N, C-alpha and C positions, 0 to 999 in steps of 0.2 A: 504494500500500500504506500502510495506517495503522500508525503506530508506537504501541506500547504500552510507554511508558516508566514504569518503577516507581522508587520511592525507592531501591531497592537498586542500580539502574543508575546513578543519580546519585552515590550513595556510592562505587560502584566507580570511576567516572571520576575523582572527586576524590581517592580514595586512590591510584590509579596515578599521577596527576599529582604528588601530594605525595611519594610514595615513590620514584618514578623506576623502577619495575620491578614485575613480577608477583609475585615471591617476597615482597618486603617488604609489598606491598599485600595479598596473600592473608593474610599473618600479621596485619596490622592489622585486616582484616575478619573474621578468625577462620574462614576457609574454606580449602580446599585450592587449590593453584595450578592444578590441573586443572579444578576447578569454576569458578575465576575465568576461565580461558581459554575455557571453554564459554560462560560468560555474555557475555564480550566478543564472541565470534563470533556469538552469537544477536542481540546488540544491533546489530552491524554488518550482519547479514543484514536486520534490520528497517529500518535506515537506508538501506541500499543504497549506502553509502559507507564508505571506510576512516576509522576514528576514531582509530587509533593508528599511529604510524610505528615499525614493529618493527625496522627496520634500524638505528635510532639507539640509542646507549647513553649515558646512561640512556634508557629508553623514553619517547618524547614523544607528545604529542597532535597530530593533524593539525589543519588549519584547521576541519574539521567537528567534531572532538573538542573544540576550544577553545570552539566555540559551545555544546556540551553542558556543558562545564565552567562556563561563565558562568551557564547555567541552574541548575546544581547550587549554585553560590555564592549565587544569589538565593533558591532555594526551600528548601534544607536548613536554613539558620538559622531560617526561619519554622516549619518542621516541628519542629525541636528545641524552639523556644519553645513551640509548641503541646503537645508531649509533656510539657514541664515543667509547663505550666498544668494539663493533665489529671492529671498526677501529684499536683500540689498539691490538686486537687479531690478526688482519691481519698483522700489521707491527711489532708485537712481543714486544710491549711496555707494554702490560698487559697480564694477564693470571693467572693460578693457579700453585703453586709449593708446594705441600704437600710432606713432607720428612719423611721417616721412617728410623730409625737408628738401625742396628743390632749390632753395636759396642757401648757398654755401655760407654766406656771412651771417645767416640767421641763428647759427649756434650761439653767437655772442649775446643775442637777445633772448633766445628761448630758455637757456639754462636758468637764469634767475626766475623766470616765470614758473618753470617746473619745480623749482625749489620751494616756492610758495604753495604751489598746487598740492604737492605731496603731503604737506602738513595738514591741509584741510580734508583731503580725500585719500587717506592711507589705504583704503580697500580697493582703490582703482589701480589696475595693473598698467603701469606706464612704461613704454619702451620707445626708443628713437631709432629710426632706420634712415640712413642717408639716402634720400630719394634720388640722388644723382647716380646711384649705382644700379637703378632699375626703373621701370616705368611706373612712377608713383600713382598717377591717376587711374590707370587700369587696375592697379592693385587695390585702390580705394573702392572701385566698383565691385571688385571680387571679394571685398571684406577681408583682405589680407592686412590692410592698415585702416585706421579709423579717421585720420585727419592728415591732410597734405598742405604744407605751407608752400605757396606758389605765387609768383607774380604774373602768371600767364593763365587767366581764366578761360575755360572752354565751355561750350554748351553740351553738357553731358546729362543723360537721363538719370534722374534720382539724385543728382549731386548739386549742392548749393555752394557758391563761392561767396564767403562772407568777408567783407572788407575788414582789414586789421588796421593798417595805417599807410600813409603816403610817405615816400622818401625821395630824395634827389640824388641820383648818381653824380658824383663830383670827380673832377680831375685832381689827382694828388701827385705832387712832385717835391723834390728837395727845394728848400728856400733859395738855393744857389742855381737852380735850373733856369735857363733863359725863359721858358714858358711861365715861370712863376711871376714874371713881370706883367703878364697879360691880365686883362680884366676877365676874359673868358677864353676857353679853348674850343676849337672846332675840329672836325674830323681830319682835315688836311694837316693839322699840326702834329698828328701822330706819325706821319711819314718820316722814316728815319729814326724813330724812337724805339727803345726797348720797352715793351709793354709787359708789366708783371701782373699776372692773373691767378685766380684759383685754378686748380687742375680739373676743369669741367669743360663740357662741350661749349663751343662758341655761341650756339643758339641760346644758351642759358646765362650768358654774360651780357649785362646791359650795354657795356661799351661796344660790343659787336652788334647785338640785335637792334639797339636804338640809334647807333651812331655810325660805326665804321662800315658795316655791311651795306646799309642803304647808300652810303657815299662811295662804296667800292674802294675803300682805302685799306691798305695793308701796312701794319707796322714793320719796321726793319727786322725786329726780333721779338719773340715772345718767350718770356721766362715764367715758370709756374712755381707757386709756393702754396702750401696747404694752409698755413696759419696767417691770420690777419696781421699779427704782430711781426711776423717775418717779412710780409709784404711792406709794411711801414718801415721796418729796419732797412730794407734794401732801397726803398725810395729815399729815406733820409740820408743814406750813404751815396745818393746820386747814381745808383746802379740801374735806374730805369724809372718809369712813371707808371701810375696805376689809375684805375677808376673804381671807386668804392662807394657804397651808400653813405650819405652824409652822416647818418647816425652812428655808423660803425666807426668812422674816423673820430667822432666826438667821444664815443664810449671807450675805445681802446686807449687813447691818449698816450701813445707810446713815447713820443718825443716832440720837441718843439722845432725840429729841423726840417719840417715839411710844411707845405701850404696846400690849400684847396682852392680850386677855381671852378665856376660853373661850366657846364658843357653847353655850348652855343649861347648866343646873346640872351635868349629867353630862359635858358636852363632846361633841364629835363626833369620830369616828375614821373615816378612809378608808384604803383599801389601793390601792397602785399595782401594776399588773401589766405583765408583758411578754407580749404575745400573739405566739406563733410557730406556724408550721406544725409539726405533729407530726413530720413527716419531717425537719425541720431542727433540732429541739431538742437533739439529742445531737451535733451537729457540734462539734468541739473549739473552734473560735473562738466559736461561739455560747455554749457552756458557760462559756468564759472571760469573755466580755463580761458575762454575767449575774452571775458571781462578782464582777467588778470593780464592777458597778453596786450590788450589795448592800453591798460593803465601803465604797464611797463614801457610801452612805446611812447606814451605821453611823457613819462619821466625822462626817457632818453632824449627826446626832442627838446625838452625844456632845459636839459643840462648844459 
């Protein structure tokens, strides 16, 4: 005969063991003593063995009942943990937030945001994946990641691009560089220059997508560096020039040996977005993260 053990059976065995009798166990389980007796009899009929020693006071478990108790002690804590997890998912206090970043410089801005976020939402599983290493937006649609930081919005089904903040890509050079004397810098000024960039595709660099590629201008050399501080070190040493978001230059503050100039007479402006699935945008922790991100951006822009 197959046994059909339910969670209520395991809770019953554990309650009787802890309470030492039917009356107190029934009160703990919020059922009648008669209903509890019938439940025990049905369970023993399934098992084909006696699970409780009724002659003893307080009521004790038989050897077979102790085996069932050990099962209850293993399984019930896992069930309770799962119930708490599901409850957190329902009320929005827990979940998963895997972030992909298409903006290489955004690590400088995002880390302080996540440091604040984790203190408020300790039960949300946060992870960061460099979106430059894979196609971040298709991964978002396939639910492999939950948020993509991008400056290139697309019309994608079920995905919303929520504005975070605007920034200006600016020209950065040593204070001793001839172009440092200009009021602004244009595409033609990059001919013959060594351009220092992050190691990413040209299409994802503002200097190319917004300036050089449309003007069909090619720098004399391109040098790549992973870290913003290294780029600024090279620029301050007059080893080349760079184009970085204005807030990055203000935030890192590596040295006073470089200057910034607008790109074109009117300057360039870009907007950074958080791409999220429409079904996730109103989750409490998602809303809070976006609020923290915008406030941190405001702080950096005011610095």
